[in-house]
N, C-alpha and C positions, 0 to 999 in steps of 0.2 A: 187983804183981809178976806175979801171975797174968795180969793184964790185959796186961802187957807181953809176956809169953810168947805169949799168944794172938795178940796183934797181930803178933809176929814170925812166928808160925806161919802165920798167914793171909797174911802178906806173902810168905813163901817159897812157900807153895802157889800164890799168884798168879803169882809169877815163873815157877814151873815150868810152869804152864798156858800162860802167854804164850809160853814157849819152845816148848812142844809145838805150839802154834798156828802159830808161825812156821815150824817144821819142816814141819808138814803143808802149810802154804801154799806152802812152797818146793817140796815134792814135787809138789804139784798143778801148780804153775807149770811144773816141769820136764816133767811128763807132758803138759801142754797144749802146750808148745813142741814136744815130740817128736811129738805128734799132729799139730800144725800142719805140721811139716816133712814128716811122712809124707804127710799129705793133699796137701801141695803137690806133692811128687814124684809121688804117685799121680795127682793131678789133671792134672799136666802130661803125664804119660804118656798118660792117657786122652785129653786134648785133642789130643795129637799124633797118637794113633791115629785119633781122630775126623777130624782135619784130613786126615790121609793118606787115610782112607776117602772123605771128601767130595771130595778132589782126584781120586781115582780115578773116583768117580761122575761128576764134572764132565767129566773128559776123555772118558769114555765117551759122556756126553750130547752133548758138543761134536762128537765124531766122528759121532754119529748125526745131529745137526742138520746138520752139513756134508754128510753123505751124502744126507739128505733134501732139503737145499737144492739139491744138484747134480741130484738126480733131478727135483725140481720145475722147476729151470731147464731141463733137457732137455725136460721135458713142455711147458712154456710156449713154448720155442723151437719145438717141433714144431707146437704149436697156432697160434703166430704165423705160421709159414711156411704152414700150411694155410689160415688166414684170408686171408693176403695173396694166396695163389694163387687162392682163391675170389673175392676182391674184383677181382683183375685179370681173371679170367675173366668175372665179371659185367659189368664195365665194357666189356670187349671185346665181349661179346654186345650190350650196349646201343648201343655205337658202330656195330657192324655193322648192327643193326636200323635205326638212324637213317640210315645210309648207304644201306641198301636202300630206305627210304621216300623219301629224297631222289632216289635214282636213278629210282624209279617216277614221282615228280612231274616230274622233268626229261623223262622219256620221254613222259609225258602232255602236257606243254607242247609238246614237239617235235611230237607228233601234232596238237595243236591248231593250231600254227603251220603245219604242212603243210596242214591242212584250210583255214585262212584264206588261205594263199597260193594254194591251188587256187581258192577262191571269188573272190579278187581277180583272178586270171587270167581267170576266167570273166566277171567284171564288166567287166574291161578289154576283153575281146573283145566284150561286149555294147555297151559305150560306143563302141568303134570302129565297130561296125555301125550304131549310132544316129547317130554323127557322119557317117558316109557317107550315111545316109538324109537327114539334115538338109541336108547340102551339096547333095544332089540336089534336095530340095524347095525349098531357097533359090534354086537356079537356076531351078526351075519358077516360083516366085513372082516372080522378077525378070522372067522372060519374060511372065508374066501381067500384072504391073504395067506393063510397057512397052506391052502390048496395051491395058490399061485407060487408061493415060495417052493413048495415041493415040486411043482411042475417046472419052475425055473431051474432048480437044481438038476432035475432030470435032463432038461434041455441043455444046460451047461455041460453035463457029463457026456451027452450025446454029441454036442458040438466039439468038445475036446477030443472025443474019439474020432469024429469025422475029420476035423481040421488038424489033428495031431499037434495041438498047441494047448498049453495050460492057460488057465484064466489070466494069470499075471502076464504071460507072454502076449496073449490077445489084447489085454489092456495097453501094454506098451506099444504094440504095433498100431493099435487104433489111435492112441495118443499121438504117435509120430505122424500118422496120416492127417489127423486133425490139425496138428501144429504146422505141417507143411501147407495145408489149405489156408489156415489162418494167416501164416506168413505171406502167402501169395496174395490173399485179399488185402492184408495191411499194406503190402507193397504197392498194390494197385491204387488203394486210397491215398497213400502218401504221394504216389506219382501224380495223381489228379490234383491233390491239394497243392503240391509244390509247383506243378505246371501252371495252375491258376495264379498262385502267388507270384511266380516268375513273370508271367505275362503282365500282370498288373504292375509289379515292381519295375520290369523292364520298360514298360510304356512311360511310367512316371520318371524313371531315371533317364531315359532317352530324351524326354522333354527338357528336364533340367540341364542335362549335359549339353544338349544341342543349343539351348539358350546361352549357356556359359561359353561354349566354344565359339558361337557366333559373335558374342561380344568381346571375345579375347582373340584377336587376329594377330598371332605372333609370327615372326619370320622363321623359316626353316633354316637351321644352321647345321652344317656337317663339317667337322674339322678333323685334321689328321695330326700325326706326331712329328711332322717335319715342316720346316718353313723354307721358302725359296726367296733368296735375295737377288734381285737383278743387278748386274754390273754393267758399266758403260761399254767395256770391251774385254776381250780375253786377256789383254796385257795386265789388267788389274788383278788377275788371279795370282800372277807371280809376286806382286807387291803384297797381296794378302798372305801368301805363304811366307814370304820374307827369306832372308839369307839363312840357308840350312834349316828352314822351317820355324825360325824363332817367333815370327809374328803369329802364325797359326797356333803354335803351342801356347803362346801368351794369351791369345784370345780364348782358347779352350780351357786353360787353367783358370782364367778370371771369370768365365761364365759357366763352366761346367757343361758345356754343350759341344757336341762333335761337329766339326766343319768338314763337309764333303766337297772337295774340289776335284771334279772329274772332267770328262770331255764334253759335258753338256755346255753348249755355247751360251755365254753371257749370263750365267746364273751360278750361284753358290748355294748349296743346300745345307741347312742347319738341322741336325737330328738330335732329339732328346725327349724324354718322357715328362720332364718338368716344364709346363707351358710358360711359367713365369721366367725361368732362366732362358728358355728359347726366345721369348720376347725381348729380354735384355740383350741377348746376343744379336738378334735381328736389328734392333735399334742402334746398337753400338756399331755394327758393321755398316749400316747405312750412313751413320754420321762420319765414320772413318773414310768411307768411299767419297762422300761429299767433300770432306776436308782435304783428302789427298795425303795427309801425313799419317803414315802407318808405321809404327814402331812400338816396341813393348811398353815403354813409359806412357806414350800417348794412348795405347790401348787400355792400360789400367786406369788412367785418368778418365777416359771416356766411359768406361764401364761404371765407375763410381758415380759419375754424373748421371748416367742413364738410370741407374738404380734409384737415385733420389727422385728423378722425374717420374719414374714408373710407380714409386710409392705414392706420389701425389695423384697420379692417374688412377691407381687402385682405390684410394680413398674417395676420389671424385666419382668413380664408378659405383662404389657402395652407396654413396649419398644419392646418386642418380637412381639407383634401384629402389631405395626407400621412397624417393619422391614419386617414382612411377607407380609403385604399389599403393602409396598413401598411408604409410605407417611412420611413427616417430618414436624417439626415446630409446633407440638401440645403443648398446655400449660401443664406444669408439673402436675397440678391437674387433667386435663383430662386424662393424661396417667395413673395416679393412679386409676381413676374411671374405665377406660377400664380394668385394671388389676383386679379390684374387681368383674367385670362381670364373671371372671373365676369361682367364687363360687356362681353364681346366675343361676337359671334355670327357664325356661318358658315352661309349659306343658311337663316337663321332659327333655327339650332340653337345653344344656349348652349355655348361652347367649354369653359368650366370643367367643366360636367357631362359634356360629351363626353370630355374628357381623363380624368376620373375613371372614366368608363364604359370607355374603351379600356384603361386600366390594369388594371381588374378583369377584363375579358374576356381580355386577354393573359395575366394571371396565372393565370386558371382554365385556359386552354388549355395553358399551359406546365406546370401541375401535372398535367394529364391525360397529357401527353407525356413527363413525367419530365425537364423542362428547368429552367433557372434561373428560378424564380418571381420572385425579387427583381429580377433584371435586367429581366425582361419588364414588371413593374409600373413600375419606375423609368423605362424608356424609353417606356412607354405614357403615363405622366403628363406627361412632358416633350416628347412628340412634336410638339405644336402650340404650344410655348412661344414660337415666333417670332411668332405672331399677337398677342402682347401688345405688340409694338413695331413691327409692320409698317406702322402708320400714321405712325410717326415716322421710320423709317429706310428706305433704299432696299434692294430685294432681296425675294426670295420668302420666305414664312414658313419654308420648309424650310431655306433657306440661313441665314437669321437665327437660327433655332432651333439649328442645328448650331454656329454661331459662339458663341452664348450658352452652350451646354453646354460647349464647349471653353474658353471664357473663365473659367467658374466651376468648372473642375476636374473635370468628369465624365469617366468612363472612355471608352476608344475604342469599346467595344461599344455604349454608350448613344448616343454621337455618331453612329455608323454607323446605328443603328436610327432615329434622328431624320431623318438625311439620306436614308434609303432608304424611308421609309414611303409616299412617292408615286412610287417608281420612279426617282427622280433619280440614284441610284447603285445599285450591286449590293449586296444584303445579305450580310454576312459571317457572320452567325450565324442559327440557327433562331429565336432570340428576336426578331430584327429582322423576320423573315417573319411571326411571330405578331402583332407590333405593327401591321404593314400590314394584316393580315387583320382584326384587331380594329377598326382605324380604318374599314375598309370596312363591317364589320357595324354599327358604331354609326351611321355616316352613312346606311346604306341602310335603316334601320328605317322602316317606314311612319309618317309623321307627324313624323319626326325633323327633316327639312329641307324647306324650301320655297323657291320662287323666284318672281319676278314673272312676270306673264302674258306680257309681251313677251319676256323672256329665255327663258321656257319654250318659246314658239312658235319662236323663232330656233334654239334648241338642237335641237328636233325636226326642223326643216327642214334644218339642217346634217347631222343624223344620217342622214336619208333621202337627202340629196345625196351623202354619202360612200358609202353602200351602192349607189346608182344609178350611180356612176362606174365600176364594174367591168364588163368584158365578160361577156355572157351573162346579165345581170340583166334581168328583165322588169319586175317591180314590187317596191316595198318599202314597208313600213309601220312607223312607230314607234308602239309600243303600251305600255301599262302605265306611263304618265307618263314615257316615254322610257327606261325601264329594259330594254326589249327591242325589237329591230328584226327584223322578219320579211322575208326576202328571197325573192321568187319568181324562179326562174331558168328559162331556156329549156331544156327537156329535150333538144332536139336539139344544143345547143351545150355543155352541161355535164352530165357523167355523175355517178354517185353518188360516185365517188372524187374527182373534181375539186370536187364540192360541199364536201367537207371542207376542202380547201385554200382554197377561196374564203371560207369562214367565217373561217379563220385570218387571211387577208389583210385582210378587212374589219375584224376586231377590232383588228389591229395599226394600221391606218390611223385608226380611231376613237381609239385610245389616243394616237396621235401628234398628232392635229389637234383633238381636242375635249376641253374641260374639263367634268367632270360629277361629281356626288356619287355615291359607291357604285360600282356596276358595271353594265355593259350587256350583255345577253345577245344574241348574234347567232345567229339561227335561219334557216338556209338550207333552203328547201323546193323539192324537185324533183318534178314530177308528170308522168307520161306517160299519155296516153289514146289508145286505139285505137277509132276510131269508123267504123262501116260501116252502110250502109243496105240493107235488103232490098227489092227492087223486084219 
């Protein structure tokens, strides 16, 4: 019970407290709302007053700004006007200065033009005065010329009377004298120029040729038209002749070579102009003598065998020449023809060795001069190829050689060098000239060539006869085995200048009429002597 009362009491107390709390809360809320309303009204009033104050300040500032802007605008306007005025004034002053300078220049030019005009007027006056003087002098000169012409006519008439010659005759005589003097002067100048050129050319040519000859040391070869075959005893001669001469006839018919069996001990002589046939006969006879069986059938068999062997030797000789010279690509037939030259001679000189020597000399000279060495060697080796067939075909060896080279596909420069090496046609290349020079060097070597005594004497007589056929020649002598002819002229008929032309004419006639190995020097000698006796 007590517990129940206490609980009710506590419950009533709690309710009362809650009520009081609610009342307090309500009072507080009312106060808060009243405060809020008061604050709102008060704040709005303050804000409104603040806004009004700010608006007043803004209006004042705007008015001030507008007034300041107007004042600044007025100031800027005044400054702009002042600057514009100064700019205009400055430009005006500059324009005025330029105009002043231009006016001064124009005035100066006018002054110069006035001065030039005055100078021109003065010059014109001077020219007029000089023109008048020239006209006067020209008239005087005309008068003087008329007097001179008249005097000249009188002098010519007097000279014609004194000299007993007309004017045309005197002109002709005078022109002939002038022409002779001019020809003499020209001859002297030509002589000096040619002598200088010859000296320089000879020095350079001697240098090149000496170098080429020094580097090309070939053997001297001199061969003849007979071959000598040694035999072991004279009894072999009877076996070679055979019964009723059948063996010797068979050998001569098979080889085309004449056998000479005479009293010369232990030798048999083979005679013939074809060196290849003579070589076949020599080899055949040596084989027959070594074998001992000599009869017609054996002779024919041996000849056929030797011909085959010789063909191989000829081909090998041609290939060896190509190897020695250093050229390649020749036609096989040309190689065989080169090998055949081994058994061919010219004035006693072996043509095979001569061709190799010419090729080497031409190649060395071409090397010194910076020309085509291969072309020079090729043309030099083939230059005498026509001599391999000149016994079998008609024509000179030069023509035959050119035809063979053309037939077997050699180039035009090689053909021209072959055709021109004896002057039969004009050389088209420097290599062709070198081949001709090398041919002359090889043939002119001492001991390289020789000829029979009869031909030698005839050649010397013909050489002296050619030199003696010219006017003004007193005596002439062929010396140095016909390689030089010395011509003595009459000094009263041939002067020093004419002596040079005489030497040229003699040399040209020798080249046209005489065949000779190498070259011939023509030496014209003129000697004047003044002799007086004191009595």
